[in-house]
C-alpha positions in Angstrom: 137.7 -5.1 -66.5 139.1 -4.1 -69.9 135.6 -3.4 -71.2 134.7 -0.9 -68.4 135.7 2.7 -68.4 136.7 4.6 -65.3 135.5 8.2 -64.8 137.2 10.6 -62.4 134.9 13.2 -61.0 134.0 16.0 -60.5 136.7 18.3 -61.9 138.2 20.6 -60.6 137.1 19.3 -57.2 133.7 19.0 -55.4 134.8 18.0 -51.9 134.8 21.3 -50.1 131.2 22.4 -50.4 127.9 21.8 -48.6 125.9 23.0 -51.5 124.3 20.4 -53.8 124.8 21.3 -57.4 121.6 19.5 -58.3 119.7 22.3 -56.6 122.2 25.2 -56.4 125.5 26.6 -57.5 128.3 25.8 -55.1 131.1 28.4 -54.7 134.5 27.2 -53.5 136.9 29.8 -52.2 140.1 28.0 -52.9 142.8 29.9 -54.6 145.2 28.3 -57.1 147.7 27.2 -54.5 145.0 25.6 -52.3 143.5 23.9 -55.4 147.0 22.5 -56.2 147.3 21.1 -52.7 143.7 20.0 -51.9 141.8 19.3 -55.1 144.3 18.5 -57.8 146.1 15.4 -56.4 143.3 12.8 -57.0 142.9 14.1 -60.6 146.7 13.9 -61.2 146.7 10.4 -59.9 143.7 9.4 -62.1 145.3 10.9 -65.2 148.6 9.1 -64.4 146.6 5.8 -64.0 145.1 6.3 -67.5 141.5 7.1 -66.6 139.3 7.1 -69.7 137.0 9.9 -68.7 136.9 13.0 -66.4 133.5 14.5 -65.4 133.1 18.2 -64.9 131.6 19.9 -61.8 128.9 22.6 -61.8 130.8 24.7 -59.3 132.4 28.2 -59.2 136.0 28.9 -58.2 136.0 32.7 -58.2 139.7 33.0 -57.3 140.6 30.8 -60.2 138.1 32.0 -62.8 136.6 35.4 -62.0 133.9 35.1 -64.7 131.5 33.4 -62.3 130.9 30.6 -64.8 130.5 27.1 -63.4 133.6 25.0 -64.1 131.6 23.0 -66.7 131.4 26.1 -68.8 134.9 27.5 -68.0 137.6 27.5 -70.6 140.0 28.5 -67.9 139.2 25.3 -65.9 138.6 22.7 -68.6 141.2 23.7 -71.2 143.6 25.9 -69.2 143.8 23.7 -66.1 142.7 20.2 -67.1 144.1 20.0 -70.6 147.1 22.4 -70.5 148.3 22.3 -66.9 147.5 18.7 -66.0 148.1 17.4 -69.5 144.9 15.4 -69.8 144.3 14.0 -73.3 141.3 11.8 -72.6 137.5 12.4 -72.9 135.8 15.1 -70.8 132.1 14.6 -70.0 129.9 17.2 -68.4 127.8 16.4 -65.3 124.1 16.4 -66.0 123.1 19.6 -67.8 119.7 19.4 -66.2 121.1 20.3 -62.8 120.4 23.7 -61.4 124.1 24.4 -60.8 124.8 24.8 -64.5 121.5 26.5 -65.5 121.5 29.6 -63.4 123.5 32.0 -65.6 122.7 31.0 -69.2 119.7 29.8 -71.2 119.4 26.2 -72.1 120.3 26.8 -75.7 123.5 28.5 -74.7 124.8 25.9 -72.2 125.7 23.1 -74.6 127.7 25.5 -76.8 129.6 27.0 -73.9 130.4 23.6 -72.5 132.0 22.6 -75.9 133.8 25.9 -76.0 135.1 25.3 -72.5 136.6 22.0 -73.5 134.0 19.3 -72.9 133.6 16.4 -75.3 130.3 14.8 -74.4 127.2 16.6 -73.1 125.4 14.6 -70.4 121.6 14.9 -70.2 120.9 18.3 -71.7 117.6 19.7 -70.5 116.1 19.6 -74.0 118.0 17.3 -76.3 116.7 18.6 -79.7 117.4 22.2 -78.6 120.9 21.2 -77.5 121.6 19.5 -80.9 120.3 22.4 -82.9 122.2 24.9 -80.8 125.5 23.1 -81.5 124.7 22.8 -85.2 123.9 26.5 -85.4 127.2 27.3 -83.6 129.1 25.2 -86.1 127.3 26.7 -89.1 127.9 30.2 -87.9 131.6 29.5 -87.3 131.4 30.0 -83.6 132.6 26.5 -83.1 134.8 25.0 -85.8 134.3 21.6 -87.3 137.9 20.8 -86.3 136.9 21.4 -82.6 133.9 18.9 -83.0 136.3 16.4 -84.7 138.6 16.6 -81.7 135.8 15.6 -79.4 134.6 12.9 -81.7 138.1 11.4 -81.9 138.4 11.3 -78.1 135.0 9.6 -77.7 135.7 7.1 -80.4 139.1 6.4 -78.8 137.4 5.4 -75.6 134.9 3.2 -77.5 137.8 1.6 -79.4 139.8 0.9 -76.3 136.9 -0.7 -74.5 135.9 -2.9 -77.5 132.6 -1.1 -78.2 133.4 -0.6 -81.9 134.0 -4.3 -82.3 130.7 -5.3 -80.7 128.5 -2.3 -81.2 125.2 -4.2 -80.9 124.0 -5.7 -77.6 121.3 -8.4 -76.9 118.7 -6.7 -74.7 117.4 -10.0 -73.5 120.8 -10.7 -72.0 120.2 -7.9 -69.4 117.9 -10.0 -67.2 120.4 -12.9 -67.3 123.4 -10.8 -66.2 122.0 -7.9 -64.1 120.0 -8.2 -60.9 120.8 -11.9 -60.6 120.6 -13.7 -57.3 124.4 -13.5 -57.0 124.2 -9.7 -57.7 121.6 -9.3 -54.9 123.6 -11.3 -52.4 126.7 -9.3 -53.1 124.8 -6.0 -52.8 123.4 -7.1 -49.5 126.8 -8.0 -48.2 128.2 -4.6 -49.2 125.4 -2.6 -47.6 125.5 -4.8 -44.5 129.1 -3.9 -44.1 128.7 -0.2 -44.8 126.1 0.9 -42.3 127.9 3.5 -40.0 126.7 4.3 -36.5 128.1 7.7 -35.5 126.2 8.3 -32.3 124.5 5.9 -29.8 124.5 8.1 -26.7 121.4 6.6 -25.1 122.3 3.0 -26.1 119.2 2.6 -28.1 121.0 0.4 -30.5 120.7 -2.4 -31.0 117.0 -2.6 -30.1 116.8 -5.8 -28.2 113.0 -6.1 -28.0 110.2 -6.0 -30.6 108.5 -2.6 -30.2 104.7 -2.6 -30.4 104.8 0.3 -32.9 107.5 2.0 -34.9 107.0 5.3 -36.7 109.2 5.8 -39.8 109.1 9.5 -40.8 111.1 12.1 -42.6 112.5 12.1 -46.1 111.9 9.7 -49.0 108.5 8.1 -49.7 109.9 5.1 -51.6 112.7 4.7 -49.0 110.2 4.6 -46.2 108.2 2.0 -48.0 111.3 -0.2 -48.3 112.2 0.3 -44.6 108.6 -0.3 -43.5 108.6 -3.5 -45.6 111.8 -4.7 -44.0 110.4 -4.3 -40.6 106.9 -5.7 -41.2 108.6 -8.8 -42.8 110.0 -9.4 -39.3 106.6 -9.0 -37.6 107.2 -5.5 -36.4 104.3 -3.0 -36.7 105.7 -0.1 -38.6 103.9 2.9 -40.0 105.4 5.4 -42.5 104.7 9.2 -42.4 106.4 11.0 -45.3 107.3 14.6 -44.5 109.2 15.5 -47.6 112.3 17.3 -48.7 111.5 20.5 -46.9 108.8 19.9 -44.3 106.8 22.8 -43.0 106.1 23.5 -39.3 102.6 22.0 -39.6 104.0 18.9 -41.3 106.5 18.4 -38.6 103.9 18.9 -35.9 101.9 16.0 -37.4 105.0 13.8 -37.2 105.6 14.8 -33.6 102.0 13.9 -32.8 102.3 10.5 -34.4 105.6 9.9 -32.5 103.8 10.3 -29.2 101.8 7.2 -30.0 104.8 5.1 -31.0 107.3 3.0 -29.1 110.2 3.8 -31.4 110.8 6.5 -34.0 113.1 6.3 -37.0 113.5 9.6 -38.8 115.2 9.7 -42.2 117.1 12.7 -43.6 118.6 13.5 -47.0 120.1 16.9 -47.4 119.3 18.2 -43.9 122.5 20.2 -44.1 120.6 22.5 -46.5 117.1 22.3 -45.1 116.0 23.8 -41.8 112.7 21.9 -41.9 114.5 18.5 -41.9 116.7 19.6 -39.0 113.8 20.9 -37.0 112.0 17.6 -37.4 114.9 15.7 -36.0 115.1 18.1 -33.0 111.4 18.1 -32.3 111.2 14.3 -32.4 114.1 14.1 -30.0 112.3 16.5 -27.6 109.4 14.0 -27.3 111.3 11.8 -25.0 110.6 8.8 -27.3 113.5 6.7 -28.5 114.6 8.3 -31.7 117.0 7.0 -34.3 118.1 9.6 -36.9 119.3 8.1 -40.2 121.0 10.0 -43.0 120.2 8.1 -46.2 122.2 10.3 -48.6 125.5 12.2 -48.5 126.8 11.5 -45.0 127.0 15.1 -43.7 123.6 15.5 -42.0 124.6 14.2 -38.6 126.8 17.3 -37.9 123.8 19.5 -38.7 121.7 18.3 -35.8 124.2 17.6 -32.9 121.2 17.4 -30.5 120.2 14.0 -31.8 121.5 11.2 -29.6 121.5 8.5 -32.2 122.8 9.0 -35.8 123.3 6.4 -38.5 124.7 6.9 -42.0 123.6 4.5 -44.7 125.0 6.3 -47.8 122.1 5.1 -49.8 118.3 5.2 -49.9 117.9 2.0 -51.8 115.8 -1.0 -50.5 118.9 -3.1 -50.0 120.3 -0.4 -47.7 117.0 -0.2 -45.8 117.2 -4.0 -45.3 120.7 -3.5 -43.9 119.6 -0.7 -41.7 116.8 -2.9 -40.2 119.4 -5.6 -39.5 121.6 -3.2 -37.6 118.7 -1.5 -35.7 117.5 -4.9 -34.4 120.9 -6.5 -33.8 120.9 -9.1 -36.6 124.3 -7.7 -37.7 126.6 -5.4 -36.1 127.6 -2.0 -37.6 131.0 -2.2 -39.3 131.0 0.9 -41.5 133.5 3.7 -41.1 133.2 7.3 -42.4 134.9 7.6 -45.8 135.1 11.4 -45.3 135.5 13.9 -42.4 132.4 15.9 -41.5 133.2 19.5 -40.4 131.6 21.0 -37.4 129.1 23.7 -38.7 129.9 25.8 -35.7 133.6 25.7 -36.4 134.5 24.3 -39.9 138.1 24.2 -39.0 137.4 21.2 -36.7 135.6 17.9 -37.4 132.3 16.9 -35.8 133.1 13.4 -37.1 136.6 12.6 -38.3 137.5 10.3 -41.2 137.2 6.7 -40.1 134.6 7.4 -37.4 132.1 4.6 -36.7 130.9 2.8 -33.6 131.0 -1.0 -33.8 129.8 -3.8 -31.6 
């Protein structure tokens, strides 16, 4: 609507990396010509469409900026490429400054100043707010950053607020939140969306849909709250489900405990999130598959995990770890709805990144 701003992200392009910038600093080997061909087109289109905001990426393009600075702190990227080359005149917001990807090279007091020097207008979630404010004030007082530079950012921020009507109605009624957010209609719509999004990528042993009610289901792997939601969805249907949380980076002994529990279960559902970057999660999926029990592997985050464990015979992508997604997952597992989701990206084969393990649009339906 006219009161909602669109944000294009993450500039200059975050699609060609398996590293999560929340926990590390991705390095993308694209040269300028490759960037122009692969990464720039969606940002050019967003700018042409009049996007209000562009968010930065905590990634390094060493062939574009040899400094080693993440793009959020790179004048070459934010001013040289985004402002000067692409002609963007709107507001630039950083990705969260609490993320590890932006905090590896400089201290927390330096990061906000460098982001503004690079060309950012708004600093999202600095690690220490008071420190960030004082650092910027000190930079202005010392002349490192001019007041004119601050005014430029303020003008861009106020322009967005003006265009979206915020300046005309600056105060909100907090009590209106419960009347407009999380309503029954919202929840119905959310369920419809997640029901339609569940994507089955492999069903080699035809485990899905599970046509009988198993005596016992083990839910294990990543995400304590997510497991609680999935367990609740199953128990609400009269299915005996037990959760065993193994964590983000399970140890060998933790995995052994999950394998032992699987031996006493009729069906195993193992959840992953970031298995691409964690050998413990990958080992857990493999070891559970070796038990001979029916195992359903489910990636509940970014959809790339299925390619990291090709041995798994059943893989599902939910794209989300929320309770509503776990309800949809339960529906698909037990045949209440069919899977209709299709991959919105291609997933490279880790053994040969030039080929796809799962192409764009993949998804088994029935």
